[in-house]
C-alpha positions as CSV (number, residue, x, y, z in Angstrom):
1,M,38.1,20.7,-21.1
2,S,41.1,23.0,-21.3
3,A,39.0,26.1,-22.1
4,Y,37.2,25.7,-18.5
5,P,38.9,23.6,-16.3
6,V,37.4,24.8,-13.1
7,V,34.0,24.2,-14.5
8,S,34.9,20.9,-16.1
9,T,36.3,19.5,-12.8
10,I,33.3,20.6,-10.8
11,V,30.8,18.8,-13.3
12,I,33.1,15.7,-13.3
13,V,33.0,15.6,-9.5
14,L,29.2,16.3,-9.3
15,A,28.6,13.5,-11.8
16,A,31.0,11.0,-9.8
17,A,29.0,12.0,-6.7
18,A,25.7,11.6,-8.4
19,A,26.6,8.1,-9.8
20,L,27.9,7.1,-6.4
21,T,24.8,8.1,-4.5
22,I,22.5,6.4,-7.0
23,Y,24.7,3.2,-6.4
24,L,24.6,3.4,-2.6
25,A,20.9,3.9,-2.8
26,R,20.0,1.0,-5.0
27,T,22.3,-1.4,-2.9
28,G,20.3,-0.2,0.3
29,R,23.6,1.2,1.9
30,L,22.3,4.8,1.7
31,H,18.6,5.5,2.7
32,L,17.5,8.5,1.0
33,P,13.9,10.2,2.3
34,A,11.2,8.5,0.5
35,G,10.1,11.6,-1.8
36,I,13.5,11.9,-3.2
37,A,14.3,8.2,-3.5
38,D,10.8,7.6,-5.4
39,A,11.4,10.7,-7.6
40,A,14.6,9.6,-8.5
41,G,13.8,6.0,-8.9
42,V,16.6,4.6,-6.9
43,G,15.0,3.3,-3.8
44,P,16.6,0.1,-2.6
45,R,15.3,-3.1,-4.1
46,R,13.3,-4.5,-1.0
47,D,12.4,-8.3,-0.3
48,F,8.7,-8.0,0.6
49,T,8.7,-11.5,1.5
50,H,9.4,-11.1,5.2
51,T,6.6,-8.6,5.7
52,I,4.0,-10.8,3.9
53,A,5.3,-13.7,6.0
54,A,4.7,-11.6,9.1
55,Y,1.4,-10.6,8.1
56,Q,0.3,-14.3,7.1
57,A,1.6,-15.6,10.4
58,M,-0.8,-13.4,12.2
59,G,-4.4,-14.5,13.3
60,Y,-7.4,-13.2,11.6
61,T,-8.1,-10.4,14.4
62,E,-4.2,-9.7,14.6
63,F,-4.2,-8.9,11.1
64,E,-7.2,-6.6,11.1
65,H,-5.6,-4.7,14.0
66,A,-2.2,-4.7,12.1
67,V,-4.0,-3.2,9.1
68,A,-5.8,-0.5,11.4
69,D,-2.5,0.3,12.8
70,L,-1.0,0.8,9.4
71,A,-3.8,3.0,8.2
72,R,-3.2,5.1,11.5
73,R,0.2,5.9,10.0
74,D,-1.3,8.1,7.1
75,P,-1.5,11.8,8.2
76,A,-5.0,12.1,6.5
77,V,-6.6,9.5,9.0
78,R,-8.3,11.0,11.8
79,R,-9.0,7.6,13.5
80,T,-9.9,3.9,12.7
81,D,-12.3,1.3,14.1
82,V,-11.7,-2.4,13.8
83,S,-15.2,-4.1,13.5
84,G,-14.5,-7.5,12.1
85,G,-16.0,-10.7,12.9
86,K,-19.1,-12.7,11.8
87,N,-22.0,-10.6,10.4
88,D,-19.6,-7.6,9.8
89,R,-21.2,-6.8,6.6
90,G,-17.9,-6.8,4.7
91,L,-16.3,-4.3,7.3
92,D,-13.2,-5.1,9.0
93,V,-11.7,-1.5,9.6
94,L,-13.5,1.8,9.1
95,V,-11.1,4.5,8.3
96,H,-12.2,8.0,9.3
97,L,-10.5,10.5,7.4
98,H,-9.6,14.2,8.2
99,S,-11.9,15.3,5.3
100,G,-14.8,13.7,6.9
101,D,-15.0,10.8,4.4
102,R,-15.1,7.0,5.5
103,Y,-13.3,4.4,3.8
104,L,-13.9,0.7,4.3
105,L,-11.0,-1.9,4.3
106,Q,-12.0,-5.6,4.0
107,C,-9.0,-7.9,5.4
108,K,-8.3,-11.4,3.9
109,R,-5.6,-13.1,5.6
110,W,-5.8,-16.0,3.1
111,K,-3.4,-18.2,1.6
112,G,-5.6,-19.1,-1.5
113,R,-6.7,-16.3,-3.7
114,V,-9.5,-13.8,-3.2
115,G,-12.3,-14.4,-5.8
116,S,-15.0,-12.2,-7.4
117,A,-17.7,-13.1,-4.6
118,E,-15.7,-11.0,-2.2
119,V,-15.4,-8.1,-5.0
120,M,-19.2,-8.1,-5.3
121,K,-20.0,-8.6,-1.7
122,I,-17.9,-5.4,-0.5
123,N,-19.2,-3.5,-3.6
124,G,-22.7,-4.2,-2.3
125,T,-22.2,-2.8,1.0
126,Y,-19.5,-0.1,1.2
127,R,-21.7,2.8,0.2
128,D,-25.1,2.2,1.0
129,I,-24.6,0.0,4.5
130,H,-21.5,1.6,5.8
131,N,-21.8,5.1,4.3
132,C,-18.1,5.1,2.7
133,V,-16.8,6.7,0.1
134,G,-14.2,4.1,-1.1
135,A,-13.2,0.7,-0.2
136,A,-10.3,-1.9,-0.5
137,I,-9.7,-5.5,0.0
138,I,-6.4,-6.0,1.4
139,T,-5.2,-9.7,1.3
140,T,-1.9,-11.5,2.2
141,S,-2.4,-13.6,-1.1
142,A,-3.6,-12.6,-4.5
143,F,-6.7,-12.1,-6.4
144,T,-8.1,-14.4,-8.9
145,A,-8.5,-13.0,-12.6
146,D,-12.3,-13.2,-12.4
147,A,-11.8,-11.0,-9.3
148,E,-9.8,-8.4,-11.1
149,R,-12.3,-8.7,-14.2
150,T,-15.3,-8.1,-12.1
151,N,-13.7,-5.1,-10.2
152,A,-12.8,-3.6,-13.7
153,M,-16.6,-3.8,-14.6
154,L,-17.7,-1.9,-11.6
155,P,-18.7,2.0,-12.0
156,K,-16.3,2.8,-9.2
157,S,-13.8,0.1,-8.8
158,L,-12.5,-1.1,-5.4
159,R,-8.8,-0.9,-4.4
160,L,-7.5,-4.4,-4.6
161,I,-4.2,-4.9,-2.5
162,D,-2.6,-8.1,-2.7
163,G,0.4,-9.3,-0.4
164,R,3.1,-7.4,-2.5
165,G,1.0,-4.3,-2.6
166,L,0.2,-4.6,1.4
167,A,4.2,-4.9,1.8
168,R,4.7,-1.8,-0.2
169,W,2.0,0.0,1.8
170,A,3.6,-1.1,4.9
171,S,7.1,0.1,3.7
172,G,5.9,3.5,3.3
173,G,3.9,3.1,0.1
174,R,0.7,4.9,-0.9
175,A,-2.4,4.2,1.0
176,P,-5.6,2.7,-0.5
177,W,-7.4,6.2,-0.1
178,A,-4.7,8.4,-1.4
């Protein structure tokens, strides 16, 4: 240290500043831009319970519109159409991407787990009936192990987004089509 006192002092100050920044970011007292926080792995530990509870408190139609609004935040999205209801053939929200591709979202505001029948239903309609390149089932709850196994057997699996995944997406996480 005595050979290079100025350099050593600068290194110590920078290391202390980095440690303080990481500490503040992890405790939620400093909000870094999403890209920097994700790359550094220092984003605040979020409690997703509040967001999940808000989605669970919505009605079915309100939940579908909330998911469509969430999809519209993505810059890759040109527009969304909400068309849920009886005889929707598995389509609650149709996402139109700027690339010209279409993506189907099936919304399940359920308390119980989503089973394999839903996975098979969406897999059977998203390409041929709705002309989509991909599909996601989004639930406020979770998926059964059978639903996850069924999805894994598909040639092109669906995106299965449970309540925690939905909360992460709502907090700036990756969209299903990304």
